[in-house]
C-alpha positions in Angstrom: -34.6 -23.7 50.8 -35.8 -26.4 53.2 -34.5 -27.1 56.7 -32.7 -30.2 55.6 -30.7 -28.4 52.9 -29.9 -25.6 55.4 -28.3 -28.1 57.8 -26.5 -29.9 55.0 -25.0 -26.7 53.7 -24.1 -25.5 57.2 -22.3 -28.8 58.0 -20.4 -28.7 54.7 -19.3 -25.1 55.4 -18.2 -25.9 58.9 -16.2 -29.0 57.8 -14.6 -27.7 54.6 -14.6 -23.9 54.6 -14.0 -22.8 58.2 -10.4 -22.5 59.4 -10.3 -23.6 63.1 -7.5 -22.3 65.4 -4.8 -24.6 66.7 -4.7 -25.5 70.4 -1.8 -22.9 71.0 -3.7 -20.2 69.2 -6.8 -21.0 71.2 -4.7 -20.8 74.5 -3.1 -17.5 73.5 -6.5 -16.0 72.7 -7.9 -17.3 76.0 -5.1 -15.7 77.9 -5.5 -12.4 76.1 -9.2 -12.4 76.9 -8.5 -13.2 80.5 -5.9 -10.4 80.9 -8.1 -7.9 79.1 -11.1 -8.8 81.3 -9.0 -8.4 84.4 -7.7 -5.0 83.3 -11.2 -3.8 82.5 -12.5 -5.0 85.8 -9.7 -3.2 87.7 -10.4 0.0 85.8 -14.1 -0.2 86.5 -13.4 -0.9 90.2 -11.1 2.1 90.5 -13.7 4.3 88.8 -16.4 3.0 91.1 -14.3 3.6 94.2 -13.3 7.1 93.0 -16.9 8.0 92.2 -18.0 6.7 95.6 -15.4 8.8 97.4 -16.4 11.9 95.4 -20.1 11.4 96.2 -19.3 10.9 99.9 -17.4 14.2 99.9 -20.2 16.0 98.2 -22.8 14.6 100.6 -20.6 15.5 103.6 -20.7 19.1 102.3 -24.4 19.2 102.0 -25.4 17.5 105.3 
């Protein structure tokens, strides 16, 4: 297959076969991603703080 045929088939598939989300579906998905990202960031921050405190305690015992 040549490059021209590839782009023609790709365009046809994107226009006729792909189901695009509506604006409200896109907003809901965006909000879900934002909330999930914030929750994961908070969990990682708490784990980092906890690990830091544990390491400080261990180092204080050693030195």
